N, C-alpha and C positions, 0 to 999 in steps of 0.2 A: 504494501499500500503505501502511497506517496507521502513523504515526508515534509512535503513543504507546510507553509504556517501563514496563516493571516488572523490573529488573535482579534477578537472582541470580548467585552465583557462588565462583568459588574463589579467595583471596587466597593468594598465593606469595610468598615471600620469600628473598632469599638475599644474602651480602655481596658490593657488586659490585667487579669484578674492576678491576686497573689499564688494562686496555683500555675500559672501561664498560660492559660485561656484567654478568650476572647469574654467580654462581659455581653451588657445588651449592646447589639450592633445598630448602626445607620447605613442606608446607602448612600454614597456620596454624590448621586445624580450623574449626571453627562461627565464623564471624563474623557476628552478626544485625545489627549496623549498621558500615557503612562511606561515608565522604563525602570528597569533595573540598572545602575551603574556599579560597575564593580572595578576594583582597582587594588593593586597589590604594590606594597614595598619590600625590596629585596635588597640584599646587600651582594656584590659581585666580589668574585676571586680572579684577581688575573694570574697565570702560570710566570714562573720567575727562571725557567731551565731552557727555553728555547731564544731569547734576545728578542722575541716578538711582543713580549708582553700581553698573549691573547686572552680572552676571557675562558677561564678555566672551569668554573663553576657559579652557581647562583645560590643563594639561601633566602626563602621567604621568610621575612620578618612581621610581617603584618599584612592581613587582607582586610579589604574595606567595601562595605555597600552601602549605596544611596537608592532611595526610591523618589523619583521625581516625575511630574507631570503637570497637569493644566487642572483646576477645576472649573469647569463652566458655572456651576449652582452655587449660590452664594448662600446656601443653606447655614442657619444658626450655628451646628456643630461643627462645620466645615471653618466657617469663620472662627469660630473660637479655637481651631486648632493651629493656625499661622498669626493669631492678635494676641496669644497667650489670655485668654479671654474666658469671662462666664457668661452664659446666655441667661437673659433676666426675662422674665414674664413679669408686666409692668401692668398692674390692675388700673382701671380707669376710676376716676375721682374727680369731686368738683374743689373749686379754688375760689377763695374770695379775698379782697383786699390784696391783689398783688399788686406792688407797685412796678409802674412805668417810668423810664428814664424821665430826668427833670428836663424842662427846655424844648419840648417838642415842636418844631415847626413844620409848616408846609412842606411835602417833601422829604422829611424823615423817615425814616422806618422804625418801627420798635417790634421784640420781640416775645411771646408770652415764654413761660420757662417750660412750660409741655406742650408739644405738637398735639393737633387731631381734636381742637378745640371746637366747640359747639355752644350756643346760647352764649355768646359773648357780650357782655354788659360792661361798657364803662364810665366810671363816675369821677366825679374831680374830687379834690380834699378839702373843699370848702367845710366852715362848720354845718353846714347845712348842704350835704353832697348833693350835687346835680349831675344828672345823667348825661353824658356825652352823645350828641346826635350822632347815629351810625352813619351818617353822612358825611360825618368829618373824616372817617378812614375807609380805606377798603383793604380787604386780603389779597396778600401777595404770594408768591411761590405756590407749593404744591402740598404743604402740611399743614395746613390751617393752625400756621403758629405767627407767622410775617406778617405785620399789616403797614401801609403806609398813610401816611397825614395828608390829606388832600383837602381840607378846609381848615380855614384859622383857628385857633384855639384859643385867643386872647381873652375869651371872656370866661373861660375856664381857670380854675387854681390848680397849679401844677404843684406835685407830679400827681396824673392821674392814677386811678386804682382799677384794676380787671377784676370780673368773675365770671367763670366759666367751668364747664363742664369738659373734660378730655376724655377720649378713649382708650381702652385698653391697648396695650403694645407690645411688641417683642423688643429687646435691646442686645445688645453686647458691650459688656466692662472691659475695655480692652487694659492689656498688664495688670489683669486680677488675679492672675494664676501662673504657677511655674510650668514649664512644658511637661504633658505628661506622657506614659508609656502606653502608645496603640499597638494594640492588634491588628494586624490587616490581612483582610483574603481577596484575591483576585479570584472572580468564579466566570470563568473564560469558556469559550469556545472557540475551536480552530475552525472557521470558516470554509476554508480549503477542504478539509476533511470531515467537518461534523463531530470531530472527536473533543470530548470535554475536557478541559485543562483548569487547574487550581493552583494557585499559589499561597500558603500560608508564610506570612513574615512576623515572627512572633512576638519582635520588641523594637519598636520604633520610635523616634523621636522628632518629631515635626519643627523645622525652621520657622524663624518669623517670615510673613510675607514680607517681601523685598518693595512691593508696590501694590498698592490698594488704589485702584483708579476711582477719580472722583466725577470726572467728566469722560463719556464715551463716544467715540465717533459710530461705532457698530455694537458689539455683544460684548459685555466684560468679561472677564476671565481672572482666574487667579493661579499664580504660577506656585507650585509647591515644592518642597523638599525634604527628606525625611532621615538621618541617619539611620540604620538596620545595626541594631545592636545585638550583640550574642545574648543569647537567654540559657542561661545552664537548667533551666526545668525542662528545656525542649532539646537536648541532646539526643543523640542517637545512642543504640545500643552501644557502641564504641565509644562514646565519650565525645563524639565529632559533631561536626554541624551547629545547630543551635541558632542559625541565623534565619533562613529562610527552606522552605520545602516545596518542590514541585512536583505535583501529580497528574497524572492523565489516564482515562478510562481505555482498556485495551477495548480495540475494536478488533468483531471477527471479521477475518479477510474475506 
């Protein structure tokens, strides 16, 4: 049977458990590129008897592995890997008396502390507060958070005060955790032969994302990289390996 290869598949990730197994996994979504990068450091010995100092032998001193690729999907858990972050579930709530910047003039913008606001009411800070006419400002941006002053506010006593309700949201608190040990499973298929193929990477640590784009001409992507660390709990029967394992289903000729 042909041994030509063209792999496609799923990349699953999980925090590695203390027993060296994957915990609760998540699918990384569409991953257009993923590869294992292997390298070796070695000491070279040249011969000293012929006069040519030819290479006589090499001694492997270190083997290294890297997992690199691209996340297409900005799932919270994907983002958390490369931002050393904690995913947050932010409950909706109501705000009253939120102070806006002093001295707002026509053409200025101001921002609420929370996005996704509704039922916004702005009052001034006079002894008997006066509600600011909604025609004096208008929404700007996409997140129901930023507003532009479009009419003179001279008749109102600043600072102005905002009251509103904001919706539930999901967030990422960056640099709130240390890099975690991640168990990676590639669940793939050789589309040339139909042969199922799987890789287990027992213990990896992801790098920080080098670039998180804020404005994209097309689709945004996240380039990722991770060191493959030795896992003594997953050594083979001879005490070797411990980095990753590839298995392929045997197909009947």
